[in-house]
C-alpha positions in Angstrom: 16.3 -5.3 -25.2 15.4 -8.2 -22.9 17.8 -11.1 -23.3 16.4 -13.8 -21.1 15.8 -17.3 -22.8 12.1 -17.4 -23.7 9.8 -20.4 -24.3 9.9 -21.9 -27.8 6.3 -21.0 -28.3 7.0 -17.3 -27.8 8.3 -15.6 -30.9 10.8 -12.8 -30.6 10.6 -9.5 -32.5 13.0 -6.6 -32.4 11.7 -3.1 -32.8 14.3 -1.0 -31.0 17.7 -1.1 -32.8 20.6 -0.7 -30.7 22.0 2.2 -32.8 19.2 4.5 -31.9 18.5 6.7 -28.9 19.0 5.0 -25.5 16.3 2.6 -24.6 15.4 2.6 -20.9 13.0 0.6 -18.8 9.6 -0.6 -19.7 7.2 1.7 -17.7 4.0 0.4 -16.2 1.7 3.1 -14.9 -1.2 2.0 -12.6 -3.8 4.7 -12.0 -6.1 4.2 -9.0 -9.2 6.0 -10.2 -11.6 7.5 -7.7 -9.1 8.9 -5.2 -7.7 6.2 -3.1 -7.8 6.6 0.7 -4.0 6.3 1.1 -4.2 6.9 4.9 -5.7 3.4 5.2 -3.4 1.9 2.7 -0.1 3.0 4.1 -1.2 3.6 7.7 0.6 6.2 10.0 0.2 4.0 13.0 2.8 5.7 14.9 0.6 9.0 15.0 -2.1 9.2 17.7 -4.0 11.7 15.6 -4.8 9.1 13.0 -6.8 7.2 15.5 -8.5 10.2 16.9 -9.7 11.1 13.4 -10.7 7.6 12.6 -12.2 5.8 15.6 -14.0 3.3 13.4 -12.1 3.1 10.2 -8.6 3.2 11.6 -6.4 0.2 11.2 -5.1 -1.3 14.4 -1.5 -0.9 15.3 0.7 -3.8 14.6 1.1 -4.5 18.3 -2.5 -4.0 19.3 -3.3 -7.1 21.3 -7.0 -6.1 21.4 -7.4 -6.7 17.5 -7.1 -9.9 15.6 -3.6 -10.2 14.1 -5.0 -10.4 10.5 -6.7 -7.1 11.1 -3.7 -5.1 12.3 -1.4 -3.0 10.2 1.8 -4.7 8.8 4.7 -2.7 10.3 7.1 -1.3 7.6 9.4 1.0 9.6 8.0 1.6 13.1 5.8 4.5 12.1 4.1 3.4 8.8 2.4 0.1 8.1 0.5 -1.6 5.2 -3.1 -2.2 5.5 -3.5 -6.0 6.0 -5.0 -6.1 2.4 -1.6 -5.2 1.1 0.3 -7.9 2.9 1.2 -9.7 -0.2 3.4 -6.8 -1.0 5.6 -7.3 2.0 8.1 -9.6 0.3 8.6 -7.0 -2.5 9.1 -4.3 0.3 11.6 -6.4 2.2 13.4 -7.1 -1.0 13.9 -3.4 -1.3 12.3 -3.2 -4.7 9.3 -1.3 -3.6 9.3 2.4 -2.4 6.5 4.4 -1.1 6.2 8.2 -1.4 3.6 9.5 1.1 1.9 12.9 1.1 2.5 13.5 -2.6 0.1 14.8 -5.2 -0.8 17.7 -7.4 -1.1 21.5 -6.7 -4.7 21.4 -7.8 -7.1 21.6 -4.7 -10.4 21.4 -6.6 -11.2 17.9 -5.1 -12.9 17.2 -8.3 -12.3 13.7 -9.9 -12.7 15.0 -13.5 -10.5 18.1 -13.1 -7.8 16.4 -11.0 -7.5 13.4 -13.3 -7.5 15.7 -16.4 -4.7 17.8 -15.1 -2.6 15.0 -13.6 -2.8 12.9 -16.8 -1.8 16.0 -18.9 1.0 16.7 -16.3 0.0 20.4 -16.0 -1.0 22.9 -13.3 -4.1 24.3 -15.1 -6.2 24.1 -18.2 -3.9 26.4 -20.1 -1.2 23.8 -20.6 -0.8 21.5 -23.6 -3.7 19.2 -24.4 -1.6 16.0 -24.9 -0.8 13.6 -22.1 2.4 13.4 -20.2 3.2 9.9 -21.5 2.4 11.0 -25.0 4.9 13.8 -24.7 7.5 11.5 -23.2 7.1 9.2 -26.2 7.2 12.1 -28.7 10.4 13.6 -27.0 12.4 10.2 -26.8 13.0 8.7 -30.3 14.0 5.2 -29.6 13.7 4.1 -33.3 10.9 1.9 -32.1 8.3 1.4 -34.9 6.2 -1.1 -33.0 2.5 -0.4 -33.0 2.6 -1.6 -29.4 5.2 0.8 -28.3 2.6 2.1 -25.8 -0.5 0.3 -24.7 -3.5 1.4 -22.8 -5.1 -1.7 -21.1 -8.8 -1.1 -21.6 -11.4 -0.2 -24.2 -9.7 3.1 -25.0 -6.2 4.6 -24.3 -5.8 6.6 -21.2 -5.8 10.4 -21.3 -2.1 10.4 -20.4 -1.2 8.5 -23.6 -2.7 11.2 -25.9 -0.3 12.9 -28.3 1.5 12.6 -31.6 2.7 9.1 -31.2 0.1 6.4 -32.1 -0.8 4.2 -29.1 -3.0 1.0 -28.9 -5.9 0.1 -26.6 -5.9 -3.6 -25.6 -8.7 -5.0 -23.5 -7.5 -8.5 -24.0 -5.0 -10.2 -26.4 -7.8 -12.6 -27.1 -9.6 -9.7 -28.9 -6.9 -10.1 -31.6 -7.9 -13.7 -32.2 -11.3 -12.6 -33.6 -13.2 -14.9 -31.5 -11.3 -18.0 -32.6 -12.7 -17.7 -36.2 -9.7 -18.7 -38.4 -11.5 -17.8 -41.6 -12.3 -14.3 -40.5 -8.7 -13.8 -39.3 -7.4 -15.0 -42.7 -9.6 -12.6 -44.5 -8.5 -9.7 -42.3 -4.8 -10.6 -42.8 -5.2 -10.8 -46.5 -6.9 -7.4 -46.7 -4.1 -5.9 -44.5 -1.4 -7.4 -46.7 -2.9 -5.7 -49.7 -3.1 -2.4 -47.8 0.4 -2.6 -46.4 2.3 -3.8 -49.5 5.7 -2.0 -49.4 4.7 -0.2 -46.1 7.4 -1.0 -43.5 5.1 0.2 -40.6 2.4 -1.8 -42.0 4.5 -4.9 -42.2 5.4 -4.3 -38.5 1.6 -4.4 -37.8 1.3 -7.7 -39.6 4.2 -9.1 -37.5 2.5 -7.9 -34.3 -0.7 -9.6 -35.5 1.2 -12.9 -36.0 2.8 -12.6 -32.5 -0.4 -11.9 -30.8 -2.0 -14.9 -32.4 0.4 -17.1 -30.5 -0.3 -15.5 -27.1 -3.1 -16.8 -24.9 -3.6 -15.5 -21.5 -5.5 -18.7 -20.7 -2.5 -21.0 -21.4 0.2 -18.6 -20.3 2.6 -20.0 -17.7 4.0 -17.4 -15.5 7.5 -17.5 -14.0 8.4 -18.3 -10.4 4.9 -19.8 -9.7 3.3 -16.2 -9.9 -0.5 -16.3 -9.4 -2.4 -13.3 -10.9 -5.8 -12.5 -9.3 -8.7 -13.5 -11.4 -9.8 -9.9 -12.1 -9.5 -7.3 -14.9 -6.5 -5.8 -13.1 -4.8 -9.2 -12.8 -5.4 -9.8 -16.5 -4.0 -6.5 -17.5 -0.8 -7.2 -15.5 -0.5 -10.7 -16.9 -0.9 -9.4 -20.5 1.7 -6.6 -19.9 4.1 -9.4 -18.7 3.3 -11.4 -21.8 4.0 -8.5 -24.1 7.3 -7.6 -22.4 8.5 -11.3 -22.6 7.4 -11.5 -26.3 9.6 -8.5 -27.0 7.1 -6.7 -29.2 8.6 -3.3 -28.5 6.5 -2.4 -25.5 7.8 0.7 -23.7 4.7 1.9 -21.8 1.7 0.1 -20.4 -1.1 2.1 -18.8 -3.5 0.3 -16.5 -6.5 1.5 -14.5 -7.9 0.2 -11.3 -11.1 2.0 -10.5 -13.6 2.0 -7.6 -11.7 4.1 -4.9 -14.4 6.8 -4.4 -15.4 5.3 -1.0 -17.8 7.9 0.6 -19.8 5.3 2.5 -19.3 1.8 3.9 -15.6 1.9 3.0 -14.5 -0.9 5.3 -11.7 -1.0 7.7 -9.7 -4.3 7.7 -12.5 -5.9 5.7 -14.9 -4.7 3.1 -15.2 -2.6 -0.1 -11.8 -0.8 -0.1 -9.9 -3.6 1.5 -11.0 -5.9 -1.4 -9.7 -3.4 -3.8 -6.4 -3.2 -1.9 -6.0 -7.0 -2.1 -6.6 -7.0 -5.8 -4.0 -4.2 -6.2 -1.4 -5.9 -4.0 -1.9 -9.5 -5.2 -1.6 -8.3 -8.8 1.5 -6.3 -8.2 3.1 -9.1 -6.1 2.3 -11.6 -9.0 3.6 -9.2 -11.7 6.9 -8.7 -9.5 7.3 -12.5 -9.2 6.6 -13.2 -12.9 9.0 -10.5 -14.0 11.6 -11.0 -11.3 14.2 -11.8 -14.0 13.4 -8.5 -15.8 13.2 -6.2 -12.8 16.4 -4.3 -13.7 14.6 -3.2 -16.9 11.2 -2.6 -15.5 9.6 0.3 -13.4 6.1 0.3 -12.1 4.4 3.3 -10.5 1.0 3.7 -8.9 -0.9 7.0 -8.5 -4.2 8.4 -7.8 -5.8 11.8 -8.5 -5.9 12.9 -4.9 -6.5 11.4 -1.4 -9.3 11.3 1.1 -10.3 13.5 4.1 -8.2 12.6 7.2 -11.3 12.2 9.3 -14.0 9.5 8.7 -17.4 10.7 7.9 -20.8 9.8 9.3 -21.4 7.1 6.7 -18.3 5.1 7.7 -16.6 6.3 4.6 -14.2 9.2 3.7 -14.8 12.3 1.6 -12.5 13.9 -1.0 -9.2 15.1 0.3 -5.9 16.3 -1.1 -2.6 14.5 -0.2 -2.1 11.1 -1.7 0.5 8.4 -2.1 2.6 6.8 -4.8 4.4 3.5 -5.0 7.4 2.7 -7.3 8.5 -0.9 -7.9 11.5 -2.1 -9.7 15.0 -3.5 -9.6 16.6 -0.1 -9.5 14.4 1.4 -6.7 15.8 2.6 -3.4 13.1 0.4 -1.8 12.1 -0.6 1.7 11.6 3.1 2.5 8.9 5.6 2.9 10.1 8.7 1.0 9.1 12.2 1.2 8.3 14.6 4.1 5.5 13.6 6.4 3.4 16.7 7.2 1.5 15.2 10.1 -2.2 14.8 11.0 -2.3 17.2 14.1 -4.4 20.3 14.3 -2.7 22.9 12.3 -0.9 20.4 10.1 -3.9 19.5 8.0 -4.9 21.8 5.2 -8.3 22.9 3.8 -11.3 21.2 5.4 -9.0 18.7 7.1 -6.8 17.0 4.5 -3.3 15.6 4.4 -1.0 18.2 2.9 1.1 17.6 -0.2 4.8 17.8 0.4 6.0 16.1 -2.8 4.6 17.0 -6.3 3.9 13.9 -8.3 5.9 15.2 -11.1 9.0 14.9 -9.0 8.6 11.2 -8.9 7.6 10.8 -12.6 10.5 13.2 -13.6 13.0 11.0 -11.8 11.7 7.9 -13.5 11.9 9.6 -16.9 15.5 10.8 -16.4 17.0 7.9 -14.5 15.2 4.9 -15.8 13.7 5.9 -19.2 16.8 7.8 -20.4 14.6 10.9 -21.3 16.1 14.2 -19.9 13.3 16.3 -21.6 11.3 16.8 -18.5 10.8 20.5 -19.3 8.8 19.3 -22.3 7.0 16.5 -20.6 6.1 18.7 -17.7 6.2 22.2 -19.1 6.8 25.1 -16.7 7.6 22.8 -13.8 11.1 22.4 -12.3 11.3 18.9 -10.7 13.1 18.2 -7.4 14.7 14.8 -7.4 13.9 12.6 -4.3 16.6 9.9 -5.0 14.0 7.1 -5.1 15.8 5.5 -7.9 19.3 4.4 -8.1 
């Protein structure tokens, strides 16, 4: 339970009694939908093959005097560097609260968005696995005694596939939706109806309490901590509202957030353009969330993932086609950060797989399993990821 002193306007609720199963971090899962080109996000500028494969789209080396400084990769460790659009994450990286896992992904090599997302969100190898989502099974296998209707939230019009399961979850596009358009009469009528329905129902009374709490929260008047400035985008709003719910102590354990638009087959952009704009939205949002939640970082873990990566070579339309190996980022106060984890397979001839893709050397479930066991206090990885034996990477302290 978070203990930081909160503003007087923000009510506090308690839905996780201390005498129940251990309560771990709040988990924020950011899914980059469309298969992000991770080779241009975390650039292997120390590998010549990268520039041979991407003569137009390649991001200039940090010491390339022939390129504008603002267009060069931001060096991380002498071999990898951030795309300049991710520059706002540099402070988080240098604070060692951000770790990168490169060349990771799923065993599926279909390169189909639909199939890859379906299997990854279910946490299975093939269609024969359980139909529920991996987060749904996590919630079902860890009884925290938390009866909050906002135990798990999918930011958007409907919950993400990963949240499906036996534990009810909520979809939340905007906290303002709960204000019923500012019509106090309509709100009063709804509450009166719910009070009648929920008379004597403990869970129902929790729902009414949550409604009362949400009525006091307004993203438009919210004051973030440490002068954090969220981007004016749906992604920025989702992160801001996640921060608001955590601080309001409404029992939030998991927030699932989508950032789409990564299917960049043409006119992708190198230092500037379509994908760089997406990267800036991602980085500015995560950096603002980190600053806003700085005092809560020891009880918060954020992970980013995408269904697969892109082809190592650029295509004739100045974009990249569907590939295989991807990249994940983990942010939090207990992350062994400032490091690129995992085994880099290389981009030389003979090191790429299939039609010319980055190989997968770390299964995404290794990363998620370590988060489950070390930060969420859930040892039941065999139920969350059935028939898979995870290998810890020691990303988390």
